[in-house]
KOLDREN-6509 format. One record per residue: x, y, z of N, C-alpha, C in turn. Coordinates in steps of 0.1 Angstrom, whole numbers, plus 5000, padded with zeros to 4 digits. Each point is the difference from the previous one (the first is absolute). Last residue first. Layout:
! residues N
XYZXYZXYZ ...
This chain:
! residues 84
519352125053500049964986501549964996 496950035049501350034993500049944986 496150165038500449904990501250054993 497550255032500949915006500549894991 496650344990501350075002501149915006 495449844993500750024988501450075002 498049705038499650134995500950024987 498949505014500950115003499450134995 497149555015500650084988500950105006 497149515014500750125004500750064988 495449734996501449975000500850135004 494949895016500750064989501549965002 496149675017500750125004500850064989 495649724989501349975005500750145004 494649854999501050084993501449975007 496049634998500550125007501050074992 496649744970500749965012500550135007 497449764952500050105010500749965013 501549824950498850005009500050125009 503349664965499350135000498849995009 505049754985498849985009499450145001 503749744964499450125006498849965009 504849824970498849975007499550125007 503449944955499750055013498749955005 502249844960500950115003499750055014 499349534969499450085011501050115004 499349744952501050035010499350095011 498749624956499850135007500950015012 498349684954501150045009499650135006 497049564979500450145001501250025008 497649584993500150054987500450155000 498449835046500049914988500150084987 501950255041498849934998500149924987 503850265036499549944988498649945001 502150275039499950054987499349914989 501049925049499050104998499750034985 503749725013498749945003498850094999 504450174995499649924988498749935003 501750255035499750094989499649924987 501749775037498650055003499650094989 504349844997499149894999498650045003 503750315005499749974986498949894999 500550375039500349854999499649964985 499150445014501449995000500549854999 495450145006500450004986501650004998 497850035043499949874995500549994985 499750425024501149925004500049864994 496750394996500849954989501149915004 495450255015500749895006500949934990 497550495005500749924990500849895007 495450345009501249955005500649914989 496250425006500649904991501349955006 494950275013501449975004500549904990 495950394997500449865000501549995003 497350414993500049955013500349855001 499950314961498749955003500049935014 504050164981499150124999498649965005 503249664994500350085012499150125001 499749744962499649925011500250085013 501750184959498550015002499549925012 504749964992499650145003498550025001 501949564989500150045014499550145002 500149814956499049935008500150065014 503050144967498750054996498949935008 504549875008499850145003498650054997 501249574986499950005014499850155005 501049934955498649965003499850015015 504350084986499250114996498549975003 503249665007500150105010499150124997 500349664968499249955012500150105011 502650084962498650034997499149955012 504649915002499850145001498550034998 501449564994500050045014499850155002 500349844956498849955006500050035015 503950114976498950094996498649955006 503949735005500150125008498850104997 498949494992501150094995500050135009 497249574997500750045012501250094997 494849874976501449975000500650065013 495450034995500249894991501549955000 497850235044500450044987500249884991 497250175049500649904992500450054986 498350125054500450064988500849904992 496149925039501349974995500250094988 
């Protein structure tokens, strides 16, 4: 879990930066990272994951890291076909 002390915009941005710093090296070392984040869209579940006695914390992202099959590549357009 990526957890922040507060739930401000800056905290969510920092959590995203941390996620980037975790995923890139994991991928380089052959690990797969999946983000089962749908449950965090339910406020009650997100609250249940968060507080501990005497502390506030906000779960920003769940991660599952391990070895697994390679996923198919996402389809991409050729650069000349992208309209700006």
